[in-house]
C-alpha positions as CSV (number, residue, x, y, z in Angstrom):
1,M,-7.4,-25.7,23.5
2,T,-5.4,-26.1,20.3
3,R,-2.2,-24.0,20.1
4,L,-2.2,-21.5,17.1
5,V,1.0,-21.2,15.0
6,Q,1.9,-18.3,12.6
7,V,2.2,-19.5,9.0
8,A,2.4,-16.2,7.2
9,V,2.2,-12.4,7.6
10,A,0.0,-10.5,5.2
11,N,0.9,-6.9,4.2
12,D,-2.6,-5.6,4.7
13,V,-6.2,-6.6,5.6
14,A,-7.2,-7.4,2.0
15,E,-4.3,-9.9,1.6
16,A,-5.0,-11.4,5.0
17,E,-8.6,-12.0,4.2
18,E,-7.7,-13.5,0.9
19,L,-5.3,-16.0,2.7
20,R,-7.9,-16.7,5.3
21,D,-10.6,-17.4,2.7
22,M,-8.2,-19.6,0.7
23,L,-7.3,-21.6,3.9
24,A,-11.1,-21.9,4.7
25,A,-11.7,-23.3,1.2
26,A,-9.0,-26.0,2.0
27,G,-10.8,-26.8,5.3
28,I,-8.3,-25.0,7.5
29,E,-9.6,-22.5,10.1
30,A,-7.3,-19.4,10.4
31,E,-7.3,-16.5,12.7
32,L,-5.9,-13.0,12.0
33,E,-3.8,-11.0,14.5
34,T,-2.3,-7.6,14.1
35,A,1.5,-7.8,13.5
36,A,2.2,-4.1,13.9
37,E,3.4,-2.5,17.1
38,E,0.6,-0.6,18.8
39,H,2.7,2.5,19.2
40,D,2.9,2.9,15.3
41,P,-0.3,4.9,14.5
42,E,0.3,4.8,10.7
43,A,0.5,1.0,10.7
44,L,-2.9,0.7,12.5
45,D,-4.9,2.1,9.5
46,D,-4.2,-1.0,7.4
47,P,-1.8,-3.1,9.5
48,P,0.2,-6.2,8.5
49,L,-1.6,-9.2,10.0
50,K,-0.3,-12.6,11.2
51,I,-2.1,-15.6,9.8
52,L,-2.5,-18.2,12.6
53,V,-3.7,-21.8,12.2
54,P,-4.0,-24.7,14.6
55,E,-0.7,-26.4,15.2
56,L,-1.9,-29.7,13.6
57,E,-2.8,-27.8,10.4
58,V,0.6,-26.0,9.9
59,D,1.9,-28.2,7.1
60,A,-1.4,-28.2,5.2
61,A,-1.7,-24.5,5.6
62,R,1.8,-23.8,4.3
63,D,1.2,-26.1,1.3
64,A,-2.1,-24.2,0.5
65,I,-0.3,-20.8,0.8
66,E,2.5,-22.0,-1.4
67,A,0.0,-23.2,-4.0
68,L,-1.7,-19.8,-4.0
69,A,1.7,-18.1,-4.4
70,D,2.5,-20.5,-7.4
71,E,-0.9,-19.5,-9.0
72,D,-0.1,-15.8,-8.6
73,D,3.3,-16.3,-10.2
74,A,1.7,-18.1,-13.1
75,E,-0.8,-15.3,-13.6
76,V,2.1,-12.8,-13.9
77,V,4.0,-14.9,-16.4
78,D,1.1,-15.6,-18.7
């Protein structure tokens, strides 16, 4: 089994799904895992999520996430 490594933390489910879809488009499988402590009931409604990818895909995933961040920055500037 391939070890999964955290490459990002999304603030909410929508952001996590956007990152997962973007990684999938780059050919990288990603899993989501809750990053909030279970004893925090408010965080469980729309919790922050860890983005996990196979260890061998970490560099490619980080590059893809960085590219997405650069696109978001460009949209704000334009």
